[in-house]
TIVO-2410 file (N, C-alpha, C; in nm, 3 decimals):
# residues 122
REC num residu      c1      c2      c3 atome chaine
REC   1      M   0.084  -0.117   0.000     N      A
REC   1      M   0.000   0.000   0.000    CA      A
REC   1      M   0.088   0.123   0.000     C      A
REC   2      A   0.046   0.218  -0.073     N      A
REC   2      A   0.111   0.347  -0.071    CA      A
REC   2      A   0.020   0.444   0.005     C      A
REC   3      F   0.082   0.539   0.071     N      A
REC   3      F   0.001   0.644   0.133    CA      A
REC   3      F   0.074   0.777   0.123     C      A
REC   4      Q  -0.006   0.881   0.125     N      A
REC   4      Q   0.047   1.017   0.123    CA      A
REC   4      Q  -0.022   1.092   0.236     C      A
REC   5      I   0.059   1.166   0.312     N      A
REC   5      I   0.006   1.248   0.421    CA      A
REC   5      I   0.049   1.391   0.396     C      A
REC   6      V  -0.048   1.482   0.396     N      A
REC   6      V  -0.020   1.624   0.375    CA      A
REC   6      V  -0.094   1.703   0.482     C      A
REC   7      L  -0.025   1.796   0.546     N      A
REC   7      L  -0.090   1.888   0.639    CA      A
REC   7      L  -0.114   2.017   0.562     C      A
REC   8      Q  -0.242   2.049   0.541     N      A
REC   8      Q  -0.278   2.165   0.460    CA      A
REC   8      Q  -0.389   2.243   0.530     C      A
REC   9      E  -0.362   2.370   0.555     N      A
REC   9      E  -0.460   2.458   0.619    CA      A
REC   9      E  -0.515   2.399   0.748     C      A
REC  10      G  -0.426   2.341   0.829     N      A
REC  10      G  -0.465   2.288   0.958    CA      A
REC  10      G  -0.539   2.156   0.955     C      A
REC  11      L  -0.546   2.092   0.838     N      A
REC  11      L  -0.616   1.965   0.823    CA      A
REC  11      L  -0.518   1.862   0.769     C      A
REC  12      L  -0.515   1.746   0.832     N      A
REC  12      L  -0.430   1.636   0.788    CA      A
REC  12      L  -0.504   1.556   0.682     C      A
REC  13      H  -0.447   1.550   0.561     N      A
REC  13      H  -0.506   1.476   0.450    CA      A
REC  13      H  -0.425   1.348   0.431     C      A
REC  14      V  -0.492   1.233   0.439     N      A
REC  14      V  -0.426   1.104   0.421    CA      A
REC  14      V  -0.493   1.032   0.305     C      A
REC  15      Q  -0.415   0.996   0.205     N      A
REC  15      Q  -0.467   0.922   0.089    CA      A
REC  15      Q  -0.401   0.784   0.086     C      A
REC  16      L  -0.482   0.679   0.089     N      A
REC  16      L  -0.432   0.542   0.082    CA      A
REC  16      L  -0.462   0.486  -0.056     C      A
REC  17      S  -0.375   0.398  -0.105     N      A
REC  17      S  -0.399   0.334  -0.234    CA      A
REC  17      S  -0.335   0.197  -0.238     C      A
REC  18      G  -0.388   0.112  -0.327     N      A
REC  18      G  -0.333  -0.022  -0.344    CA      A
REC  18      G  -0.390  -0.121  -0.244     C      A
REC  19      T  -0.310  -0.220  -0.209     N      A
REC  19      T  -0.350  -0.326  -0.116    CA      A
REC  19      T  -0.317  -0.284   0.027     C      A
REC  20      L  -0.411  -0.302   0.116     N      A
REC  20      L  -0.396  -0.263   0.256    CA      A
REC  20      L  -0.369  -0.387   0.341     C      A
REC  21      S  -0.253  -0.388   0.410     N      A
REC  21      S  -0.216  -0.500   0.497    CA      A
REC  21      S  -0.198  -0.451   0.641     C      A
REC  22      R  -0.182  -0.545   0.733     N      A
REC  22      R  -0.158  -0.510   0.873    CA      A
REC  22      R  -0.029  -0.431   0.887     C      A
REC  23      A   0.077  -0.470   0.818     N      A
REC  23      A   0.203  -0.397   0.823    CA      A
REC  23      A   0.185  -0.254   0.773     C      A
REC  24      D   0.103  -0.238   0.669     N      A
REC  24      D   0.074  -0.104   0.616    CA      A
REC  24      D   0.003  -0.019   0.721     C      A
REC  25      L  -0.095  -0.079   0.790     N      A
REC  25      L  -0.167  -0.007   0.894    CA      A
REC  25      L  -0.072   0.039   1.005     C      A
REC  26      D   0.018  -0.049   1.046     N      A
REC  26      D   0.116  -0.014   1.149    CA      A
REC  26      D   0.207   0.099   1.103     C      A
REC  27      H   0.253   0.090   0.979     N      A
REC  27      H   0.342   0.194   0.924    CA      A
REC  27      H   0.268   0.328   0.915     C      A
REC  28      L   0.144   0.326   0.869     N      A
REC  28      L   0.064   0.447   0.861    CA      A
REC  28      L   0.041   0.507   1.000     C      A
REC  29      A   0.005   0.422   1.097     N      A
REC  29      A  -0.018   0.471   1.233    CA      A
REC  29      A   0.108   0.537   1.289     C      A
REC  30      S   0.224   0.478   1.265     N      A
REC  30      S   0.350   0.536   1.312    CA      A
REC  30      S   0.377   0.671   1.246     C      A
REC  31      A   0.351   0.681   1.117     N      A
REC  31      A   0.372   0.807   1.046    CA      A
REC  31      A   0.280   0.916   1.098     C      A
REC  32      I   0.155   0.882   1.124     N      A
REC  32      I   0.061   0.980   1.178    CA      A
REC  32      I   0.101   1.020   1.319     C      A
REC  33      E   0.143   0.925   1.401     N      A
REC  33      E   0.186   0.956   1.537    CA      A
REC  33      E   0.304   1.053   1.538     C      A
REC  34      K   0.397   1.037   1.445     N      A
REC  34      K   0.512   1.128   1.436    CA      A
REC  34      K   0.466   1.269   1.403     C      A
REC  35      L   0.365   1.282   1.317     N      A
REC  35      L   0.313   1.415   1.283    CA      A
REC  35      L   0.232   1.475   1.397     C      A
REC  36      E   0.162   1.391   1.471     N      A
REC  36      E   0.080   1.439   1.582    CA      A
REC  36      E   0.163   1.485   1.701     C      A
REC  37      A   0.275   1.421   1.725     N      A
REC  37      A   0.353   1.444   1.848    CA      A
REC  37      A   0.383   1.592   1.872     C      A
REC  38      P   0.436   1.665   1.774     N      A
REC  38      P   0.466   1.805   1.801    CA      A
REC  38      P   0.350   1.902   1.775     C      A
REC  39      A   0.240   1.851   1.721     N      A
REC  39      A   0.130   1.938   1.677    CA      A
REC  39      A   0.050   1.992   1.795     C      A
REC  40      L   0.031   2.121   1.794     N      A
REC  40      L  -0.056   2.188   1.890    CA      A
REC  40      L  -0.140   2.288   1.814     C      A
REC  41      P  -0.266   2.266   1.797     N      A
REC  41      P  -0.340   2.148   1.839    CA      A
REC  41      P  -0.320   2.032   1.741     C      A
REC  42      V  -0.357   1.914   1.787     N      A
REC  42      V  -0.358   1.798   1.699    CA      A
REC  42      V  -0.468   1.824   1.596     C      A
REC  43      P  -0.437   1.813   1.466     N      A
REC  43      P  -0.534   1.852   1.364    CA      A
REC  43      P  -0.642   1.747   1.338     C      A
REC  44      D  -0.758   1.796   1.295     N      A
REC  44      D  -0.859   1.707   1.239    CA      A
REC  44      D  -0.798   1.643   1.115     C      A
REC  45      R  -0.858   1.534   1.069     N      A
REC  45      R  -0.801   1.467   0.953    CA      A
REC  45      R  -0.907   1.402   0.868     C      A
REC  46      I  -0.872   1.386   0.741     N      A
REC  46      I  -0.954   1.312   0.646    CA      A
REC  46      I  -0.867   1.198   0.593     C      A
REC  47      I  -0.918   1.077   0.604     N      A
REC  47      I  -0.846   0.959   0.558    CA      A
REC  47      I  -0.928   0.899   0.444     C      A
REC  48      D  -0.871   0.903   0.324     N      A
REC  48      D  -0.940   0.863   0.203    CA      A
REC  48      D  -0.900   0.720   0.165     C      A
REC  49      L  -0.997   0.630   0.171     N      A
REC  49      L  -0.975   0.488   0.139    CA      A
REC  49      L  -1.025   0.452  -0.001     C      A
REC  50      T  -1.070   0.550  -0.078     N      A
REC  50      T  -1.136   0.520  -0.205    CA      A
REC  50      T  -1.042   0.459  -0.309     C      A
REC  51      R  -0.911   0.474  -0.293     N      A
REC  51      R  -0.816   0.416  -0.389    CA      A
REC  51      R  -0.756   0.284  -0.341     C      A
REC  52      V  -0.806   0.232  -0.229     N      A
REC  52      V  -0.762   0.101  -0.183    CA      A
REC  52      V  -0.828  -0.003  -0.273     C      A
REC  53      T  -0.747  -0.087  -0.335     N      A
REC  53      T  -0.799  -0.185  -0.431    CA      A
REC  53      T  -0.822  -0.322  -0.370     C      A
REC  54      E  -0.744  -0.357  -0.267     N      A
REC  54      E  -0.758  -0.485  -0.200    CA      A
REC  54      E  -0.727  -0.469  -0.052     C      A
REC  55      T  -0.784  -0.557   0.029     N      A
REC  55      T  -0.752  -0.557   0.171    CA      A
REC  55      T  -0.702  -0.694   0.212     C      A
REC  56      A  -0.594  -0.694   0.287     N      A
REC  56      A  -0.537  -0.817   0.342    CA      A
REC  56      A  -0.534  -0.803   0.493     C      A
REC  57      I  -0.645  -0.753   0.548     N      A
REC  57      I  -0.657  -0.734   0.693    CA      A
REC  57      I  -0.785  -0.802   0.740     C      A
REC  58      D  -0.793  -0.820   0.872     N      A
REC  58      D  -0.915  -0.876   0.930    CA      A
REC  58      D  -0.953  -0.794   1.052     C      A
REC  59      S  -1.056  -0.836   1.121     N      A
REC  59      S  -1.106  -0.759   1.236    CA      A
REC  59      S  -1.001  -0.748   1.347     C      A
REC  60      A  -0.917  -0.849   1.364     N      A
REC  60      A  -0.812  -0.842   1.466    CA      A
REC  60      A  -0.712  -0.731   1.434     C      A
REC  61      D  -0.683  -0.710   1.306     N      A
REC  61      D  -0.591  -0.604   1.265    CA      A
REC  61      D  -0.652  -0.466   1.293     C      A
REC  62      V  -0.780  -0.452   1.262     N      A
REC  62      V  -0.848  -0.325   1.287    CA      A
REC  62      V  -0.855  -0.299   1.438     C      A
REC  63      L  -0.884  -0.402   1.515     N      A
REC  63      L  -0.889  -0.389   1.661    CA      A
REC  63      L  -0.752  -0.347   1.716     C      A
REC  64      A  -0.645  -0.404   1.664     N      A
REC  64      A  -0.511  -0.370   1.713    CA      A
REC  64      A  -0.480  -0.223   1.690     C      A
REC  65      I  -0.518  -0.170   1.576     N      A
REC  65      I  -0.493  -0.028   1.549    CA      A
REC  65      I  -0.581   0.058   1.639     C      A
REC  66      A  -0.706   0.020   1.658     N      A
REC  66      A  -0.794   0.095   1.748    CA      A
REC  66      A  -0.739   0.094   1.891     C      A
REC  67      E  -0.692  -0.020   1.936     N      A
REC  67      E  -0.634  -0.029   2.071    CA      A
REC  67      E  -0.509   0.058   2.082     C      A
REC  68      R  -0.429   0.059   1.979     N      A
REC  68      R  -0.308   0.144   1.978    CA      A
REC  68      R  -0.346   0.290   1.994     C      A
REC  69      R  -0.451   0.333   1.925     N      A
REC  69      R  -0.495   0.473   1.935    CA      A
REC  69      R  -0.550   0.503   2.075     C      A
REC  70      K  -0.619   0.406   2.134     N      A
REC  70      K  -0.679   0.430   2.266    CA      A
REC  70      K  -0.574   0.451   2.375     C      A
REC  71      Q  -0.452   0.404   2.353     N      A
REC  71      Q  -0.345   0.420   2.452    CA      A
REC  71      Q  -0.290   0.563   2.457     C      A
REC  72      R  -0.318   0.641   2.353     N      A
REC  72      R  -0.261   0.776   2.343    CA      A
REC  72      R  -0.351   0.879   2.410     C      A
REC  73      R  -0.289   0.980   2.467     N      A
REC  73      R  -0.361   1.096   2.520    CA      A
REC  73      R  -0.314   1.216   2.440     C      A
REC  74      F  -0.408   1.301   2.402     N      A
REC  74      F  -0.379   1.413   2.314    CA      A
REC  74      F  -0.403   1.545   2.387     C      A
REC  75      P  -0.340   1.653   2.342     N      A
REC  75      P  -0.362   1.782   2.407    CA      A
REC  75      P  -0.499   1.842   2.376     C      A
REC  76      N  -0.569   1.785   2.279     N      A
REC  76      N  -0.702   1.834   2.244    CA      A
REC  76      N  -0.781   1.721   2.177     C      A
REC  77      S  -0.909   1.739   2.168     N      A
REC  77      S  -0.994   1.647   2.094    CA      A
REC  77      S  -0.987   1.682   1.946     C      A
REC  78      F  -1.016   1.584   1.861     N      A
REC  78      F  -1.015   1.611   1.717    CA      A
REC  78      F  -1.109   1.514   1.647     C      A
REC  79      R  -1.133   1.542   1.519     N      A
REC  79      R  -1.225   1.461   1.440    CA      A
REC  79      R  -1.152   1.393   1.325     C      A
REC  80      T  -1.199   1.274   1.292     N      A
REC  80      T  -1.146   1.196   1.180    CA      A
REC  80      T  -1.261   1.162   1.087     C      A
REC  81      A  -1.246   1.202   0.960     N      A
REC  81      A  -1.342   1.166   0.857    CA      A
REC  81      A  -1.280   1.054   0.773     C      A
REC  82      L  -1.346   0.940   0.769     N      A
REC  82      L  -1.301   0.828   0.687    CA      A
REC  82      L  -1.387   0.826   0.560     C      A
REC  83      V  -1.324   0.830   0.445     N      A
REC  83      V  -1.396   0.829   0.318    CA      A
REC  83      V  -1.375   0.694   0.253     C      A
REC  84      A  -1.485   0.622   0.231     N      A
REC  84      A  -1.479   0.489   0.170    CA      A
REC  84      A  -1.594   0.475   0.073     C      A
REC  85      G  -1.563   0.452  -0.053     N      A
REC  85      G  -1.667   0.442  -0.153    CA      A
REC  85      G  -1.718   0.300  -0.174     C      A
REC  86      R  -1.629   0.202  -0.164     N      A
REC  86      R  -1.666   0.062  -0.189    CA      A
REC  86      R  -1.717  -0.003  -0.061     C      A
REC  87      P  -1.807  -0.100  -0.073     N      A
REC  87      P  -1.863  -0.165   0.046    CA      A
REC  87      P  -1.758  -0.224   0.140     C      A
REC  88      I  -1.653  -0.287   0.088     N      A
REC  88      I  -1.552  -0.346   0.176    CA      A
REC  88      I  -1.480  -0.238   0.254     C      A
REC  89      G  -1.449  -0.127   0.189     N      A
REC  89      G  -1.385  -0.015   0.258    CA      A
REC  89      G  -1.474   0.045   0.364     C      A
REC  90      K  -1.602   0.058   0.332     N      A
REC  90      K  -1.698   0.111   0.430    CA      A
REC  90      K  -1.708   0.018   0.550     C      A
REC  91      G  -1.704  -0.112   0.525     N      A
REC  91      G  -1.711  -0.209   0.635    CA      A
REC  91      G  -1.595  -0.195   0.731     C      A
REC  92      Y  -1.474  -0.185   0.677     N      A
REC  92      Y  -1.357  -0.167   0.763    CA      A
REC  92      Y  -1.359  -0.031   0.832     C      A
REC  93      A  -1.404   0.071   0.761     N      A
REC  93      A  -1.412   0.205   0.822    CA      A
REC  93      A  -1.511   0.205   0.938     C      A
REC  94      R  -1.627   0.142   0.919     N      A
REC  94      R  -1.728   0.134   1.027    CA      A
REC  94      R  -1.674   0.052   1.144     C      A
REC  95      M  -1.603  -0.055   1.114     N      A
REC  95      M  -1.545  -0.137   1.219    CA      A
REC  95      M  -1.448  -0.053   1.303     C      A
REC  96      F  -1.361   0.023   1.236     N      A
REC  96      F  -1.266   0.108   1.307    CA      A
REC  96      F  -1.341   0.212   1.390     C      A
REC  97      Q  -1.446   0.269   1.333     N      A
REC  97      Q  -1.526   0.370   1.404    CA      A
REC  97      Q  -1.584   0.312   1.533     C      A
REC  98      V  -1.639   0.192   1.525     N      A
REC  98      V  -1.701   0.130   1.641    CA      A
REC  98      V  -1.597   0.089   1.745     C      A
REC  99      L  -1.485   0.034   1.700     N      A
REC  99      L  -1.383  -0.016   1.793    CA      A
REC  99      L  -1.302   0.095   1.858     C      A
REC 100      N  -1.291   0.209   1.792     N      A
REC 100      N  -1.211   0.319   1.844    CA      A
REC 100      N  -1.300   0.410   1.928     C      A
REC 101      D  -1.319   0.375   2.051     N      A
REC 101      D  -1.404   0.454   2.140    CA      A
REC 101      D  -1.321   0.548   2.227     C      A
REC 102      H  -1.221   0.608   2.167     N      A
REC 102      H  -1.135   0.704   2.236    CA      A
REC 102      H  -1.216   0.830   2.266     C      A
REC 103      P  -1.215   0.878   2.391     N      A
REC 103      P  -1.298   0.994   2.426    CA      A
REC 103      P  -1.256   1.125   2.357     C      A
REC 104      Q  -1.135   1.130   2.302     N      A
REC 104      Q  -1.089   1.254   2.237    CA      A
REC 104      Q  -1.103   1.251   2.085     C      A
REC 105      I  -1.147   1.140   2.030     N      A
REC 105      I  -1.154   1.126   1.884    CA      A
REC 105      I  -1.298   1.097   1.841     C      A
REC 106      T  -1.350   1.182   1.754     N      A
REC 106      T  -1.481   1.159   1.694    CA      A
REC 106      T  -1.457   1.115   1.551     C      A
REC 107      I  -1.514   1.001   1.515     N      A
REC 107      I  -1.494   0.943   1.381    CA      A
REC 107      I  -1.629   0.931   1.311     C      A
REC 108      E  -1.632   0.974   1.186     N      A
REC 108      E  -1.749   0.955   1.100    CA      A
REC 108      E  -1.703   0.894   0.969     C      A
REC 109      V  -1.791   0.818   0.907     N      A
REC 109      V  -1.761   0.753   0.779    CA      A
REC 109      V  -1.847   0.818   0.671     C      A
REC 110      F  -1.784   0.848   0.557     N      A
REC 110      F  -1.851   0.915   0.446    CA      A
REC 110      F  -1.826   0.840   0.316     C      A
REC 111      S  -1.918   0.858   0.222     N      A
REC 111      S  -1.904   0.797   0.090    CA      A
REC 111      S  -1.826   0.885  -0.007     C      A
REC 112      D  -1.819   1.015   0.023     N      A
REC 112      D  -1.747   1.105  -0.067    CA      A
REC 112      D  -1.669   1.210   0.011     C      A
REC 113      R  -1.565   1.257  -0.051     N      A
REC 113      R  -1.472   1.351   0.009    CA      A
REC 113      R  -1.536   1.487   0.039     C      A
REC 114      E  -1.620   1.535  -0.050     N      A
REC 114      E  -1.681   1.667  -0.032    CA      A
REC 114      E  -1.766   1.673   0.094     C      A
REC 115      T  -1.847   1.570   0.117     N      A
REC 115      T  -1.931   1.567   0.238    CA      A
REC 115      T  -1.844   1.558   0.362     C      A
REC 116      A  -1.739   1.480   0.355     N      A
REC 116      A  -1.646   1.467   0.468    CA      A
REC 116      A  -1.580   1.601   0.500     C      A
REC 117      L  -1.537   1.673   0.397     N      A
REC 117      L  -1.474   1.804   0.419    CA      A
REC 117      L  -1.573   1.904   0.478     C      A
REC 118      R  -1.698   1.899   0.435     N      A
REC 118      R  -1.800   1.989   0.493    CA      A
REC 118      R  -1.818   1.960   0.641     C      A
REC 119      W  -1.821   1.831   0.678     N      A
REC 119      W  -1.836   1.793   0.819    CA      A
REC 119      W  -1.718   1.844   0.900     C      A
REC 120      L  -1.597   1.831   0.847     N      A
REC 120      L  -1.478   1.877   0.919    CA      A
REC 120      L  -1.475   2.029   0.931     C      A
REC 121      A  -1.534   2.099   0.837     N      A
REC 121      A  -1.535   2.245   0.839    CA      A
REC 121      A  -1.636   2.303   0.939     C      A
REC 122      Q  -1.730   2.221   0.984     N      A
REC 122      Q  -1.832   2.270   1.078    CA      A
REC 122      Q  -1.773   2.303   1.213     C      A
***
């Protein structure tokens, strides 16, 4: 899997593409954590899964990433918009949303980027 992370106008934009594996999820989480560490405030983010073509993950992998996030404490609350167009992507996005019950992170799942950006702008 390839990913690109850009911080633009106070919003973290993450674009994923290709095949998504557990190792990819771990690498992505580490990259995001490095960007979050010095950030004040921690930015809202949009994570776009629409270019993911295959998934090689299961519910245990999603749970592990959610648990990793729950261990962190942030200087502020923030929102995450997950954009998933295909049913499999939406399923994993919803699973992550349900499993990640971190009190500082609000997660919503969207079918398109424009709606997600409007939600983040509110």
